[in-house]
C-alpha positions in Angstrom: 52.9 95.9 179.7 54.9 97.5 182.5 57.3 95.8 184.9 57.2 96.1 188.6 60.9 96.7 188.6 60.2 100.1 187.0 58.4 101.3 190.2 60.7 103.1 192.5 58.4 102.3 195.4 58.3 98.5 194.7 62.2 98.4 194.6 62.2 100.3 197.9 59.9 97.9 199.6 61.7 94.9 198.3 65.1 96.2 199.4 63.8 97.2 202.9 61.9 93.7 203.2 65.2 91.9 202.3 67.3 93.9 204.9 64.7 93.5 207.6 64.1 89.9 207.0 66.6 88.5 209.3 66.9 91.6 211.6 63.5 91.8 213.3 63.2 90.5 216.9 61.4 87.2 217.2 58.4 86.5 219.3 55.8 89.2 220.4 56.6 92.7 219.4 56.7 94.0 222.7 57.0 92.8 226.4 55.8 96.2 227.7 52.2 95.4 229.1 51.6 99.1 229.3 51.8 99.8 225.4 48.3 100.0 224.0 46.9 97.3 221.6 47.1 99.8 218.7 50.9 99.5 219.0 50.6 95.8 218.6 48.5 96.2 215.7 50.7 98.8 213.9 53.7 96.4 214.5 51.8 93.5 212.7 50.9 95.9 209.8 54.5 97.0 209.3 55.6 93.3 209.4 53.1 92.5 206.7 54.0 95.6 204.6 57.7 94.7 204.5 57.3 91.0 203.6 59.2 90.3 200.3 56.4 89.0 198.0 57.2 86.9 194.9 54.7 88.1 192.3 54.5 88.3 188.5 57.0 91.0 187.3 54.4 92.0 184.6 51.0 93.7 185.0 48.6 95.4 182.5 48.6 99.1 182.5 45.6 99.5 184.7 46.6 97.0 187.5 50.1 98.6 187.3 48.8 102.2 187.7 46.3 101.1 190.5 49.2 99.2 192.3 51.5 102.0 192.0 49.0 104.6 193.3 48.7 102.5 196.5 52.5 102.0 196.8 53.1 105.8 196.5 50.4 106.6 199.3 51.9 103.8 201.5 55.5 105.2 200.9 54.5 108.7 201.8 52.8 107.5 204.9 55.7 105.4 206.1 58.3 108.2 205.1 56.6 110.4 207.5 56.6 107.8 210.3 60.0 106.6 209.9 62.8 107.4 212.4 66.2 106.3 210.9 69.6 107.3 212.3 71.3 110.1 210.5 73.2 108.5 207.6 75.4 110.4 205.2 74.3 108.8 201.9 74.3 111.6 199.5 71.4 113.1 197.6 68.0 110.9 197.1 66.6 110.8 193.7 63.0 110.1 194.9 60.6 111.5 197.3 61.3 109.1 200.4 64.5 110.5 202.1 63.6 108.9 205.4 63.0 105.4 203.9 66.1 105.8 201.9 68.1 106.7 204.9 66.6 103.7 206.7 67.7 101.3 203.9 71.2 102.7 204.1 71.4 102.4 207.8 70.3 98.7 207.6 72.9 98.0 204.9 75.8 99.5 207.0 75.0 98.6 210.5 74.2 94.9 211.5 72.1 93.8 214.4 68.5 93.2 215.5 66.0 96.0 215.3 62.6 97.0 216.3 59.9 98.2 214.0 57.2 100.0 216.2 57.5 98.4 219.6 60.3 97.1 221.9 62.9 98.4 224.4 65.2 99.9 221.8 64.6 102.8 219.7 62.1 101.6 217.1 62.4 102.4 213.4 59.0 103.7 213.1 56.9 106.0 215.4 53.4 105.0 216.2 50.8 107.4 214.7 49.2 109.6 217.3 45.6 108.8 216.6 43.7 105.8 215.5 42.7 107.6 212.3 46.4 107.6 211.5 46.6 104.1 212.2 43.9 102.9 209.9 44.8 99.3 210.2 42.7 96.7 208.1 43.4 94.0 210.7 41.0 94.1 213.8 41.1 92.2 217.1 38.5 89.5 217.3 37.6 89.3 221.1 34.6 86.9 220.4 35.0 85.0 217.1 31.7 83.3 217.4 29.9 86.5 217.7 31.8 87.8 214.7 31.0 85.0 212.5 27.2 85.3 213.4 27.3 88.9 212.5 28.8 88.1 209.0 26.7 85.0 208.3 25.1 85.0 204.9 27.0 88.0 203.5 29.2 85.9 201.2 32.5 87.0 202.8 35.7 85.1 203.7 37.6 85.3 206.9 41.3 85.6 207.0 42.8 84.9 210.5 46.1 85.9 211.9 46.9 83.9 215.2 49.5 85.3 217.4 50.5 84.8 221.0 49.1 88.1 222.1 45.9 87.9 220.3 43.6 86.6 217.4 43.3 89.1 214.4 41.2 88.8 211.2 39.7 90.7 208.3 36.7 90.1 206.3 36.6 90.2 202.4 35.0 89.0 199.2 35.9 85.4 198.6 38.7 84.8 196.0 37.6 82.4 193.3 34.9 79.8 193.6 35.8 78.5 197.1 33.9 80.2 199.8 35.2 80.3 203.5 38.6 79.1 202.6 41.6 81.1 201.4 42.7 79.9 198.2 46.2 80.9 199.1 46.4 77.8 201.1 44.9 75.3 198.5 46.9 73.0 196.3 45.3 74.7 193.2 46.9 77.9 194.1 50.4 76.3 194.7 50.1 75.0 191.2 49.2 78.4 189.9 52.1 79.9 191.6 54.6 77.7 189.9 55.5 75.6 193.1 55.8 72.3 191.1 57.6 73.7 188.0 61.2 72.9 187.7 63.5 75.7 188.9 64.9 77.4 185.8 66.3 80.6 184.7 63.0 82.0 183.9 61.7 81.1 187.4 64.8 82.8 188.9 64.2 86.1 187.0 60.5 86.2 187.8 61.2 85.4 191.5 61.1 82.1 193.1 57.5 80.8 194.2 56.6 81.0 197.8 57.2 77.1 198.0 59.2 74.8 195.8 58.6 71.2 195.7 61.6 69.1 194.6 60.9 65.9 192.6 61.2 63.8 195.9 58.7 66.3 197.6 56.3 65.8 194.7 56.3 62.1 194.9 55.9 62.1 198.5 52.9 64.3 197.9 51.5 61.8 195.3 51.7 59.0 197.7 49.7 61.1 200.4 47.2 62.0 197.8 47.0 58.3 197.0 45.9 57.6 200.5 43.3 60.3 200.2 41.9 58.4 197.1 41.8 55.2 199.1 39.9 56.9 202.1 37.6 59.1 200.2 37.3 57.3 196.6 34.1 59.1 196.1 35.2 62.7 197.0 36.1 65.5 194.7 39.8 65.3 194.3 40.2 68.5 192.3 43.1 70.7 193.4 40.8 73.5 194.5 39.5 71.2 197.1 42.8 70.2 198.8 44.3 72.1 201.4 47.4 72.1 203.7 47.3 72.6 207.6 49.8 74.9 209.1 50.5 76.7 205.6 53.8 78.3 205.5 55.6 80.2 202.6 59.0 79.2 203.8 58.9 75.5 202.9 56.9 72.8 201.0 54.1 70.9 202.8 55.4 68.2 205.3 52.0 67.5 206.8 49.4 65.4 205.2 46.9 67.4 202.9 43.1 67.3 203.8 40.0 67.6 201.6 37.4 70.3 201.8 34.0 68.8 201.6 30.7 70.3 200.7 27.1 69.3 200.2 27.2 68.8 196.5 26.3 65.4 194.9 29.2 63.0 194.9 31.4 63.2 191.7 30.3 59.8 190.3 26.8 58.6 189.9 28.0 55.0 190.0 30.9 55.0 192.7 31.5 51.3 192.7 32.0 50.9 188.7 35.7 51.4 188.3 35.8 51.6 184.6 38.1 53.7 182.4 35.8 56.6 182.6 35.4 56.7 186.5 35.4 60.3 187.4 37.3 59.8 190.7 40.1 57.9 189.0 40.3 60.4 186.2 40.3 63.3 188.6 43.2 61.6 190.5 45.1 61.1 187.3 44.5 64.6 186.3 45.7 65.8 189.6 49.0 63.8 189.4 49.7 65.1 186.0 49.2 68.7 187.2 51.9 68.0 190.0 54.2 66.8 187.3 53.7 69.5 184.9 53.4 72.2 187.4 50.4 73.6 185.7 46.7 73.3 185.9 45.2 71.1 183.1 42.0 72.1 181.4 39.9 69.1 181.3 36.2 68.6 181.8 35.1 65.4 183.7 31.6 64.1 183.9 30.1 62.4 187.0 28.8 59.7 184.6 31.3 57.1 183.3 29.9 56.7 180.0 30.5 60.5 179.3 34.2 60.5 180.0 35.6 58.7 176.9 36.9 62.1 175.5 38.5 63.1 178.7 40.1 59.6 179.0 41.7 60.0 175.5 42.9 63.6 176.4 44.6 62.4 179.5 46.4 59.5 177.5 47.6 62.0 175.0 49.1 64.1 177.8 50.8 61.0 179.3 52.3 60.2 175.9 53.6 63.8 175.6 55.0 63.3 179.3 56.8 60.2 178.2 58.3 62.1 175.0 59.5 64.9 177.2 61.0 62.5 179.8 63.2 61.1 177.1 64.8 64.2 176.6 64.9 65.1 180.4 68.7 64.8 180.6 69.1 67.6 178.0 66.7 69.8 179.9 68.2 69.2 183.2 71.5 70.1 182.0 70.0 73.2 180.2 68.3 74.3 183.5 71.6 73.8 185.2 73.5 75.9 182.7 71.2 78.9 183.2 71.1 78.4 187.0 74.8 78.6 187.1 74.7 81.8 184.9 72.2 83.2 187.5 74.4 82.6 190.3 77.1 84.5 188.5 74.6 87.4 187.7 73.8 87.7 191.2 77.4 88.5 192.1 78.2 90.9 189.0 74.9 92.6 188.7 75.1 96.3 189.6 72.1 96.9 191.9 70.0 100.0 191.4 71.2 101.7 194.5 74.7 101.0 193.6 74.8 103.1 190.5 76.1 106.5 190.0 76.6 108.9 187.2 79.7 106.7 186.1 77.8 103.6 185.8 75.1 103.9 183.3 73.2 100.8 181.9 75.1 99.1 179.0 73.3 99.9 175.6 72.9 97.1 173.1 71.7 97.6 169.4 70.2 94.3 168.0 70.1 94.8 164.0 67.9 91.9 162.8 64.2 91.3 161.6 62.8 93.7 164.1 60.7 92.9 167.1 57.0 91.8 167.7 54.8 94.3 169.2 54.0 92.4 172.5 57.9 92.4 173.4 58.3 96.2 173.7 59.0 96.1 177.5 62.6 96.9 178.1 63.1 98.6 174.5 64.5 102.0 174.5 64.0 102.9 170.9 62.8 101.0 167.6 63.9 102.0 164.0 62.6 100.4 161.0 65.5 100.8 158.3 63.5 98.6 155.6 60.6 101.0 155.6 61.4 104.5 157.5 57.7 105.3 157.0 56.8 102.4 159.4 56.8 103.5 163.0 55.1 100.3 164.5 57.2 97.3 165.6 57.2 94.4 163.2 59.0 91.1 162.8 58.2 89.0 160.0 59.7 85.6 161.1 60.4 86.1 164.9 64.1 85.9 164.6 64.9 89.3 165.8 62.2 88.9 168.8 63.9 85.5 169.9 67.5 87.2 169.8 66.1 89.9 172.1 64.3 87.5 174.3 67.5 85.6 174.8 69.7 88.7 175.4 67.2 89.9 178.0 67.3 86.6 179.7 71.1 86.8 179.9 71.4 90.5 180.7 68.0 91.9 181.9 69.1 95.3 183.0 70.7 96.5 179.7 69.1 99.2 177.4 68.0 97.7 174.3 67.6 99.5 170.9 66.1 97.4 168.0 66.9 98.1 164.2 64.9 96.2 161.6 67.3 95.6 158.8 66.1 92.2 157.4 62.9 92.2 155.7 62.8 88.4 155.8 65.0 85.3 156.1 67.0 86.2 152.9 68.9 89.3 152.1 67.6 91.6 149.3 70.0 94.0 147.2 69.3 96.8 149.7 70.1 94.7 152.9 74.0 95.6 153.0 73.4 99.2 152.6 70.6 99.1 155.2 73.0 97.2 157.7 75.8 99.9 157.1 73.1 102.6 157.8 72.0 100.9 161.0 75.5 100.2 162.3 76.3 104.0 161.8 73.0 105.0 163.5 73.7 102.8 166.4 77.1 104.4 166.9 76.1 108.0 166.4 72.6 108.4 167.5 72.0 105.4 169.9 75.6 105.5 171.1 75.7 102.0 172.0 78.4 99.6 173.6 77.5 96.5 171.8 76.0 95.7 168.3 74.6 92.3 167.6 74.4 91.1 164.1 73.0 87.5 164.3 73.0 87.0 160.5 75.1 87.7 157.6 75.9 87.4 154.0 77.6 84.7 151.9 79.8 87.1 150.2 81.8 90.1 151.6 80.2 93.4 151.8 82.7 96.2 151.7 80.4 98.9 153.2 79.3 96.8 156.1 83.1 95.9 156.9 83.8 99.8 156.7 80.8 100.6 159.2 82.1 97.9 161.6 85.6 99.6 161.4 84.0 102.9 162.3 82.3 101.2 165.3 85.6 99.7 166.4 87.3 103.1 166.4 84.2 104.3 168.6 85.0 101.4 171.2 81.9 99.6 170.2 82.0 95.7 170.3 80.3 94.0 167.3 79.1 90.4 167.6 78.6 88.5 164.4 77.3 84.9 164.0 79.5 82.5 161.7 76.5 80.6 160.0 74.4 77.6 160.5 75.1 75.3 157.5 78.3 73.4 158.7 80.9 73.4 156.0 78.4 73.6 153.0 79.7 77.1 152.5 82.1 79.7 153.8 81.5 81.5 157.1 79.0 84.3 156.9 80.2 87.9 156.3 80.8 89.8 158.7 81.3 86.8 161.1 84.4 85.8 159.2 86.1 89.0 160.2 86.9 87.5 163.5 89.9 86.0 162.0 91.3 89.5 161.6 90.2 90.6 165.2 87.4 93.0 163.8 84.3 91.1 165.3 83.6 88.7 167.9 82.1 85.4 166.3 80.7 82.9 168.7 80.2 79.2 167.7 77.7 76.8 169.5 78.0 74.4 172.3 75.3 72.3 174.0 74.5 72.8 177.6 77.0 70.3 178.7 79.6 73.1 177.4 80.9 70.7 174.5 80.7 71.0 170.9 77.5 68.9 170.0 77.8 65.4 168.8 74.0 65.5 167.5 73.7 68.9 165.8 75.6 69.6 162.6 75.0 73.4 162.0 78.4 74.5 163.6 80.8 75.3 160.8 84.5 74.5 161.3 86.7 77.1 162.8 89.3 79.2 161.0 92.7 77.5 161.2 94.4 80.8 161.5 92.4 82.2 164.4 92.4 79.3 167.0 92.8 81.8 169.9 89.9 83.8 168.9 87.6 80.7 168.3 85.1 80.8 171.2 81.9 78.8 171.5 79.1 79.2 174.0 75.3 77.8 174.3 73.4 77.7 171.2 71.7 74.4 171.2 68.2 73.3 172.3 67.5 76.5 174.1 63.8 76.9 175.4 62.2 80.3 175.8 59.0 80.9 177.4 56.0 80.9 174.9 58.1 79.0 172.4 57.0 75.4 171.3 60.2 74.5 169.6 63.8 75.0 171.0 66.1 77.5 169.5 69.2 76.1 167.7 71.9 77.9 166.0 75.0 80.3 166.1 72.7 83.3 166.0 71.7 82.4 169.6 75.1 81.5 170.8 76.1 85.0 169.4 73.2 86.6 171.4 74.2 84.8 174.4 77.9 85.8 174.1 76.8 89.5 173.7 74.8 89.4 177.0 77.9 88.0 178.9 79.9 90.8 177.5 77.3 93.3 178.5 77.4 91.8 181.9 81.0 92.2 182.2 81.2 95.7 180.9 78.3 96.8 183.3 80.3 95.3 186.3 83.6 97.1 185.2 81.7 100.3 185.7 80.6 99.3 189.4 81.6 102.4 191.5 83.4 100.1 194.1 85.6 98.4 191.5 86.3 100.6 188.5 89.3 102.4 189.9 90.9 98.9 190.7 90.9 98.0 186.8 93.8 99.5 184.8 93.1 100.0 181.2 89.4 99.5 181.7 88.6 101.0 178.3 90.4 97.8 176.7 87.2 96.0 177.6 85.4 97.8 174.9 88.0 96.4 172.3 87.6 93.0 170.8 90.9 91.7 172.0 90.1 93.0 175.5 86.7 91.1 175.7 88.2 88.0 174.1 90.9 88.0 176.9 88.1 87.8 179.5 86.4 85.1 177.6 89.8 83.2 177.6 89.3 83.2 181.4 85.9 81.6 180.8 87.0 78.9 178.5 88.7 76.2 180.5 88.5 73.5 177.7 89.1 73.2 173.9 86.8 70.7 172.2 87.1 70.1 168.4 89.0 73.3 167.9 86.4 75.5 169.8 87.4 77.2 173.0 84.1 76.3 175.0 82.9 78.9 177.4 81.5 78.4 181.0 80.9 82.1 182.0 80.5 81.4 185.8 84.0 79.8 186.3 85.3 83.4 186.8 83.2 83.6 189.9 84.1 81.3 192.7 81.4 79.7 194.7 80.5 81.3 198.1 82.0 79.5 201.1 79.5 77.6 203.2 78.1 79.2 206.1 79.4 82.7 205.2 77.1 85.6 205.7 75.6 86.5 202.3 76.9 90.0 202.0 80.3 89.0 202.8 80.1 86.2 200.6 79.0 88.5 197.6 81.8 90.9 198.4 84.6 88.3 198.3 83.3 86.9 195.0 83.2 90.3 193.4 86.8 90.9 194.6 87.5 87.7 192.8 85.9 88.7 189.6 87.9 92.0 189.7 91.2 89.9 189.9 90.1 87.9 187.0 89.5 91.0 184.8 92.6 92.8 186.1 94.8 89.7 185.0 92.9 89.2 181.8 93.8 92.8 180.8 97.3 92.5 181.7 97.7 89.4 179.5 95.6 90.9 176.7 97.9 89.9 173.9 97.9 86.3 174.9 94.3 85.9 175.1 
């Protein structure tokens, strides 16, 4: 399943949309009454095209190919119509040099701009003929006549109202609601994630068009309560509830309204308010959908006597909600942890347009139980060391898949290489030799920067240690987990090699950046390696599509490796790499630990607990976004430079 981010055209449109968002002049596109209506229409179309849309990152192959084909045609058309000032930006790696030059111009020179109309030189020229314009929106001089012509054809009308005219387009209805755009309905907002908590997954996939806070959700629930009192025998399903003055920029402030139709009322006995009354059940279902942020699949009959099962199901959902609320503090702190990390990532991330030949993506090898077939997006290569005849992805217990998912959550733009070394949860006599082979393969063939070993052995394995030594000589960082059995046994091998500075071994903290008081899997650190004993989040981590949270030093090891990948990637940034002396030391254990030392402000029970974002100062209030990011990046450069100077006292 491809990602939209893989599309050059999609990235180009998103970048241009971001740059144009605050730069376009407000009001009607032109004060020039002599300009034809086609110019106005073209301006509208351009503004629509460059809106930054928040959509799902993943599409199936057919939809991706169809969407990509449309994007290519649109980019080719706009590239021919673009009139960017001459910008010396070097060679362009795609077929849209004019659009690329336009993006560079907008990045370098501030100020308002005109798209196709206006007194200043516009960025795009108007097509010479109406055939070239080919605008899907058309002016509606007589809306009543237009409605009569379309009556009975099963189409839905979308209107765009501007000071200089009324425009509309006809299309097939979306979903079961006719004559009303489902984009404006409460149901669509729920589907878009407007009511889900803002967490790291939401940030990765892009924020929804509107986001309701807890307070806003409660205000909406009260408004819907008034709807229930006024229209107790109406259909209160989310698909029938709309908002006036729909706007993508903020949650609804105005009262919602109900869309009525000529169907029979939802209850055959409206005045018998028993436990199965369909209006009350529908309202309870609606409130739960707002709270969960997702649609609940529940069939409610118009007959009270037939709703016993629906009532019981709702009670089960309420009980589940109460259980989740009891752990809401932990969930909130986890969301905050990943939100803080996302803020740091926004600063240190190297954008696609900022890379050059000296800043390739960081390469990470995960040597574990393999990977499930549906998680192949983002994987560069897969190798099965357990069974070399097997070319299909395989993960017998999901551990390797979870490690990959968590790593990608922390550093989504790395290149990942997956090696299946473990056949199951326990080592076989062949596992040490397979791990040695896989480590050497990652070094010689994949040429990775980081190797992740989120598992280990109870006894030392000489061949594995020697392979790690060879990786160290090649400037490859190896991350190895300590174990998950407290002090019931020794630290796993090769994780215990952290005492000798051979690997990076990360213990676990909770989302409050403290050693846990409720979990007991963390082993005690080595007394002789206090300065190398670092810990990071490894407790109660929720991943999408998993029912149970992840717990263990395997996952703290994965998160730590992802943080290291972010630091290595940022150090190659073309603007900053020359400012870092001894930059190659970041690919040494002691060099990366020196940086980790700047992230660990507190020691708790012998663990140096890491909060990675502390190396990135918060943006000053009121500062322009680009300037704030540059200042934050400079501060991170200073942290790395000072850490590398003080490498021996990390």
